[in-house]
FIKOL-119835 format. One line per field, with one value per residue: z, x, y of N, C-alpha, C, O in turn. Coordinates in pm, whole numbers, always signed. Example, Ala and Ser with C-alpha at 12.3 -4.5 7.8 and 13.67 -1.06 7.14 Angstrom:
nw (+780 / +708)
nu (+1319 / +1285)
nv (-569 / -225)
caw (+780 / +714)
cau (+1230 / +1367)
cav (-450 / -106)
cw (+780 / +787)
cu (+1320 / +1290)
cv (-330 / +3)
ow (+846 / +804)
ou (+1424 / +1341)
ov (-332 / +114)
***
This chain:
nw (-1759 / -2012 / -1921 / -1946 / -2128 / -2303 / -2456 / -2653 / -2520 / -2346 / -2469 / -2408 / -2159 / -1984 / -2060 / -1897 / -1675 / -1611 / -1613 / -1367 / -1194 / -1191 / -1122 / -853 / -713 / -787 / -541 / -339 / -311 / -236 / -18 / +175 / +227 / +466 / +562 / +408 / +458 / +473 / +530 / +614 / +342 / +195 / +350 / +295 / -17 / -63 / +120 / -73 / -288 / -228 / -170 / -449 / -570 / -455 / -532 / -776 / -864 / -825 / -985 / -1226 / -1233 / -1298 / -1579 / -1706 / -1882 / -1734 / -1940 / -2007)
nu (+14246 / +14405 / +14608 / +14703 / +14613 / +14383 / +14193 / +13979 / +13800 / +13660 / +13426 / +13246 / +13250 / +13183 / +12871 / +12826 / +12853 / +12686 / +12442 / +12506 / +12513 / +12233 / +12117 / +12250 / +12026 / +11803 / +11868 / +11892 / +11615 / +11500 / +11590 / +11537 / +11226 / +11180 / +10967 / +11008 / +11271 / +11492 / +11712 / +11836 / +11830 / +12068 / +12310 / +12355 / +12399 / +12600 / +12771 / +12855 / +12913 / +13159 / +13284 / +13254 / +13465 / +13672 / +13756 / +13784 / +13944 / +14225 / +14268 / +14229 / +14390 / +14604 / +14590 / +14553 / +14776 / +14984 / +15066 / +15383)
nv (+5412 / +5533 / +5494 / +5232 / +5151 / +5130 / +5253 / +5263 / +5109 / +5260 / +5370 / +5132 / +5070 / +5348 / +5404 / +5183 / +5246 / +5461 / +5288 / +5181 / +5424 / +5389 / +5191 / +5174 / +5394 / +5258 / +5050 / +5210 / +5286 / +5053 / +4967 / +5173 / +5096 / +4933 / +4782 / +4555 / +4454 / +4597 / +4716 / +4478 / +4389 / +4548 / +4516 / +4300 / +4327 / +4518 / +4355 / +4158 / +4297 / +4425 / +4189 / +4067 / +4251 / +4218 / +3960 / +3979 / +4236 / +4122 / +3963 / +4074 / +4275 / +4067 / +3972 / +4154 / +4289 / +4651 / +4904 / +5002)
caw (-1883 / -2126 / -1855 / -1941 / -2347 / -2384 / -2518 / -2696 / -2436 / -2313 / -2501 / -2368 / -2007 / -1914 / -2048 / -1767 / -1507 / -1599 / -1618 / -1259 / -1064 / -1156 / -1030 / -720 / -680 / -751 / -417 / -235 / -267 / -131 / +136 / +253 / +270 / +597 / +566 / +301 / +516 / +400 / +601 / +539 / +229 / +217 / +419 / +200 / -85 / +29 / +155 / -238 / -385 / -151 / -193 / -611 / -569 / -352 / -639 / -978 / -866 / -867 / -1098 / -1369 / -1234 / -1278 / -1674 / -1802 / -1856 / -1740 / -2009 / -2006)
cau (+14294 / +14470 / +14734 / +14696 / +14612 / +14259 / +14090 / +13836 / +13685 / +13590 / +13304 / +13146 / +13229 / +13103 / +12715 / +12809 / +12873 / +12568 / +12367 / +12513 / +12386 / +12070 / +12113 / +12229 / +11897 / +11725 / +11909 / +11848 / +11467 / +11447 / +11647 / +11404 / +11126 / +11185 / +10872 / +11047 / +11384 / +11528 / +11865 / +11896 / +11860 / +12120 / +12391 / +12405 / +12400 / +12778 / +12938 / +12861 / +12977 / +13265 / +13358 / +13308 / +13581 / +13791 / +13776 / +13777 / +14072 / +14297 / +14238 / +14171 / +14504 / +14733 / +14547 / +14542 / +14913 / +14966 / +15102 / +15478)
cav (+5312 / +5538 / +5449 / +5086 / +5175 / +5061 / +5347 / +5244 / +5024 / +5390 / +5402 / +5058 / +5061 / +5490 / +5359 / +5087 / +5370 / +5551 / +5202 / +5188 / +5498 / +5391 / +5040 / +5191 / +5465 / +5108 / +5009 / +5340 / +5310 / +4858 / +5052 / +5245 / +4989 / +4854 / +4641 / +4444 / +4370 / +4704 / +4743 / +4329 / +4399 / +4678 / +4486 / +4218 / +4400 / +4610 / +4241 / +4082 / +4397 / +4385 / +4049 / +4077 / +4296 / +4153 / +3857 / +4032 / +4293 / +4069 / +3856 / +4210 / +4306 / +3959 / +3930 / +4255 / +4423 / +4799 / +5008 / +5122)
cw (-2005 / -2049 / -1912 / -2131 / -2424 / -2414 / -2535 / -2632 / -2348 / -2321 / -2462 / -2234 / -1957 / -1893 / -1963 / -1647 / -1485 / -1557 / -1431 / -1160 / -1074 / -1075 / -884 / -677 / -709 / -626 / -347 / -180 / -204 / -44 / +195 / +277 / +317 / +629 / +504 / +302 / +461 / +404 / +586 / +458 / +165 / +272 / +333 / +68 / -55 / +67 / -21 / -291 / -327 / -188 / -340 / -606 / -541 / -461 / -698 / -928 / -879 / -926 / -1201 / -1372 / -1283 / -1461 / -1770 / -1760 / -1820 / -1858 / -2006 / -2084)
cu (+14324 / +14567 / +14764 / +14669 / +14461 / +14202 / +13973 / +13798 / +13620 / +13419 / +13191 / +13154 / +13184 / +12941 / +12668 / +12792 / +12803 / +12470 / +12366 / +12477 / +12270 / +11995 / +12154 / +12087 / +11798 / +11736 / +11876 / +11664 / +11425 / +11521 / +11574 / +11309 / +11185 / +11097 / +10941 / +11204 / +11464 / +11669 / +11920 / +11980 / +12067 / +12289 / +12489 / +12467 / +12556 / +12841 / +12888 / +12913 / +13102 / +13348 / +13378 / +13426 / +13695 / +13851 / +13830 / +13933 / +14170 / +14350 / +14289 / +14341 / +14688 / +14679 / +14559 / +14683 / +14952 / +15053 / +15228 / +15475)
cv (+5340 / +5525 / +5313 / +5028 / +5067 / +5152 / +5320 / +5135 / +5089 / +5356 / +5304 / +5097 / +5242 / +5436 / +5293 / +5147 / +5433 / +5461 / +5196 / +5263 / +5473 / +5321 / +5106 / +5286 / +5349 / +5067 / +5057 / +5241 / +5143 / +4948 / +5074 / +5215 / +4883 / +4735 / +4512 / +4418 / +4445 / +4735 / +4614 / +4340 / +4511 / +4631 / +4371 / +4235 / +4494 / +4573 / +4200 / +4102 / +4408 / +4278 / +4012 / +4154 / +4283 / +4058 / +3900 / +4114 / +4213 / +3943 / +3942 / +4221 / +4183 / +3958 / +4053 / +4368 / +4567 / +4792 / +5053 / +5195)
ow (-2100 / -2119 / -1919 / -2206 / -2518 / -2383 / -2461 / -2707 / -2274 / -2238 / -2467 / -2190 / -1845 / -1785 / -1924 / -1546 / -1375 / -1472 / -1367 / -1057 / -993 / -1005 / -795 / -584 / -639 / -571 / -258 / -84 / -134 / +7 / +281 / +359 / +263 / +691 / +544 / +204 / +382 / +307 / +551 / +451 / +76 / +238 / +313 / +35 / +67 / +90 / -80 / -360 / -419 / -230 / -376 / -661 / -591 / -488 / -697 / -956 / -985 / -912 / -1268 / -1469 / -1292 / -1508 / -1892 / -1680 / -1930 / -1883 / -2002 / -2081)
ou (+14306 / +14665 / +14885 / +14691 / +14442 / +14088 / +13877 / +13754 / +13538 / +13331 / +13073 / +13060 / +13136 / +12884 / +12551 / +12732 / +12799 / +12393 / +12262 / +12424 / +12188 / +11895 / +12073 / +12029 / +11697 / +11629 / +11817 / +11621 / +11325 / +11436 / +11530 / +11254 / +11228 / +11125 / +10930 / +11267 / +11537 / +11736 / +12038 / +12102 / +12146 / +12383 / +12609 / +12568 / +12541 / +12950 / +12940 / +12981 / +13182 / +13463 / +13477 / +13514 / +13799 / +13971 / +13951 / +14036 / +14226 / +14441 / +14384 / +14411 / +14808 / +14788 / +14573 / +14700 / +14949 / +15112 / +15222 / +15553)
ov (+5264 / +5551 / +5293 / +4933 / +4991 / +5118 / +5341 / +5048 / +5036 / +5331 / +5339 / +5163 / +5229 / +5423 / +5293 / +5110 / +5488 / +5505 / +5202 / +5221 / +5515 / +5336 / +5080 / +5229 / +5354 / +5038 / +4995 / +5177 / +5126 / +5020 / +4998 / +5289 / +4781 / +4632 / +4396 / +4378 / +4385 / +4772 / +4607 / +4326 / +4479 / +4703 / +4354 / +4174 / +4498 / +4624 / +4295 / +4026 / +4394 / +4283 / +3948 / +4088 / +4326 / +4063 / +3875 / +4053 / +4243 / +3862 / +3902 / +4190 / +4207 / +3925 / +4044 / +4460 / +4623 / +4687 / +5176 / +5291)
***
């Protein structure tokens, strides 16, 4: 973030990162429940997460300029 010159947004993104950790633990709990389709849940979750990254990363690189 500092490389791109958006240090103010750091205060917004860091709590989001911490919330992501709690989401990760919730996904882990759902994955460990085999009767509820845990493995399928994990596969779908990982696939959709990677798909979103593949879509958002090029878009963000296009619209957020790199600071020189």
